[in-house]
N, C-alpha and C positions, 0 to 999 in steps of 0.2 A: 391387623399387623401389630407386633410388639413396638410401643412407641419409644421405649428406652434404648433401643439399638442405635448405635452411630451409624449404621449402614443405611443408605438410602432406601426409601420404600421400593423403588423401582427395581433395585438391584437385588433386594431380598426376594421380590417376586421372580425375578430372573432366575435366581438360584435354585428356588423351589421348582419352577418348571422345568429348568435344565435337569435337575435330578430325576423328575418324573419322565422326562423324555428318554433319559438313559435307561430307566427301567421299562421302557415299552408301554406305558400307560396310555399314550395317545395313538394307538395304532389306526384308529378311525378319524383322527383329526383332534386338534386342541379345542377346548371350549371357546365360544366367542367372546369378544371384548365385554359385553354386559354380564355374561356369566362370571368372568374372571373379575370384574369390578365388585360384583356381589360376594364372591368367594373371599376376596382379600379385603374388602371394605375400603377401596381406594378409588380415586377418579379415573376418568377414561385416559387422561395424558399420561398417568402413571403406568397403566397397563400397556399402553402403546409404546412407551419407553422401554419396558421390559421385553416386549415382543420384538422390538428393533434390535435389542442386544442379541437375542437369540438368532434373528435372521442374519445379523452381521457375521455371526460365528458359523453359519451355514447349518445350524441345527433344525430351522424350519423354513417352510416356503409359504408365502402368503399371496394368495391369488383372489382377485376380486370375483365375488360370486361363487367361489369354491372354498372359502374359508382358509384355515391355517392348517397345514399338515407337517408332520415330522419328516425330516430327511434322514434316510438311513445312514448310520455310522459306518466308516469303513473298516473299523476295527475297534474291539472292546477297550474300555478305559482301564487306566491303572497300569503303571509301568512295573517292571520287575522289582524296582526298588521299593514299592509299596506293598509287596506280598510278603507274609510272614508264614514260615511253617511252624504248625503248632503240635506239640506232643500231646497224643490223645489221652495218655494217663492221667496228665493234670487236667486236660480239658473235661474228661468224664467226671473226674472228682468234684470239679468247679460245678458242673451241671448238677450232680446229685446234691451237693450242698446247697445250691441255689434253689431246687425244688422242695427241700425240707424247710426252707425258711421264706418261701414265697408262696403265693397262691397264683393260679393261672385262670384265665377266662377265655375261652375258645370263641372267637368271633365268626370264623368261617373255616369250613372244610369242604373242598370241591375237587372233583376231577375236571381238569382243564387241558386244552392243548398247549403245549410248551411254546412260549414266545422265543423270539430269536435268541435273546440274551439267555434265558433259561436253557435253551436247547444247546447252546454252545458250552455253557458251563457243565451241564449234565451228560455231554457227549451223545445227545439225542437228534433226531431230525426235528425240524420245527413242526409243530403240531402234534407230536408224539404225546400221548396221555401222561400227565403227572398229577400227583395230588398236592394241591395248594391248600396250605394251612395258615391262618392268621390268628395270633394269640396275644394277649396282654398279660403280662406278669407283673405282680404288685408285691410290695412289703407292707408292713404295718403302716408305714408313712403314706403309702399310696402308690400309684402306678410307677413302675420301673422301667419297662421296656415293652416295645411294640414288635413282634417277631413275625416275619413271614417266611415260610419254608416251602421248597419244592421238592418232592421225592418222586423218583420214576414209578410210574403207575404199578409196574409188576411187584415192586418192593413194598408199596403201601396198601396192598390188596387185604391184608389182614388186620388193619386198625384204622379207626375212624375218630368222630369227634369224642365218643365216650372214653376211648383209650388215651387220646391226646389231652384230655382234661386231668388225667391221673399220672400219666408218666411222659418224660422227654422222649422225643422222636429217636434219638440215638439208642435208649434203652429198648424201644419198641422194635427197631431195626435188629438189634442184637438178639432179642427173643425170637425174631423171625428167621434167624440164621445167618445174618450178615456180620461178618467179622470186620469191625472197624479198624482201618489202618493208619489213617492220618488225616490231617486237615491243613489247608492253606487258607489264610484270612487277609483282608484288607481293612484297616481301621482308619476312618476319615472322619469328617464332620458334615453335617447337613442341616438344614433348616425345617422345622416343623411345618408340614402343609395342612391344609383345612380337614384333611381325612384323619391324619394322625393326632393332631394337636388335642382333640376333644378327649382321646383315649388316654393321653399321657398327662392330662390336666395342665397343658401349657398354653400360651399364646401362639397364634399362627406367626412363623417367622422366628421362633425361639430356637436357639442353637442345640442340637442333639449330637451324641456321640454315634457314629454309624459304623456298624461291623457287618462285612460280608464273609461268609465262612463256607467253603467248599469242602465237604467231608467225602472221603473215598475208602473204599474197603481194602483189604490186604493185596488184592490183585490190581489195585490201582483204579477200579470202576468208580465214577462219582455216584454217591448214594443220597446225598443231600446237599442243596444249595439254600443258604439262609442269608436273609437280609435282616438285621436287627437295629432298631433305633432305641437309644437309651437315653434317660435323663442324666445330665452330667452332674447334678446335684445329689443323685442317688446311686450312682454307679462309677466305679472307676476300674481302670485295667492297669495291672502292674506287671512290670517285667524285670527279671533279675538278670544282670549280664555278668559275664566274666571275660577277662582278656585271654587272647590266644597269642602265644608268641611273646617276643620281648616288647618293649615299650615302643621301639621304633616302628613295629609292625602296625600298630594302632587298629587291630582287629578285635571286635567284640562279638561274642555269641550268647544267645539266650540260654539259660539254663533252666528257667522256670517261668511259666505263664500263669497268672491268676486273675480272676475277676473278684472284686469286692463291691458290695453294695451296702448302703447305709441310709 
């Protein structure tokens, strides 16, 4: 764990595990205490404190002899206030610009059954076939982002690891005949876990910018669900706002969204 953070170790472990639970990574149960101790490099009492926090929130259930299992959430996270509608013209321009100035390494491409969260996002039934792709994008300074995407199986039939190493998924989808219509996204923060940290060159527990983006076509069908983790020292997200109505209205709307990296 990163020693410079003022956040207690147990709480950093709690935050990492909570995010992984929401992503459905522990469908078969959480790792045991010894495994978590090795993963985070902490004492048993620290791991137990983190697990107690998760249990007190009703996110996990601990049963002697049966291990620790996740408790299904009743509703997806993220209120309406956290969701931002993105204009695809600017988004596509940013993606093209990023591919011209960065390199990508494809870590994984596989056909998997959609988890509950992925199925809800893409409007599928749980277990329906989707293409999962994991990539790391880098600038000249080093790793920039760790991106995981899910695309409905029928839409991803014509591209795989070789194509994903050369072009963004949105470009591949449009080449396959998909007319991209818009996107909705949530921008939050999360802590780097033991799987992501080495790929981004940061310590476990380091703060990352987290982006979740759902792309849909012109008919409103979801065509891509993206989870992106970005190093905040190499990536920033800019939004230009303009006021609508008189000063008493206090309503602001986005005119332009852009991603910058350095």
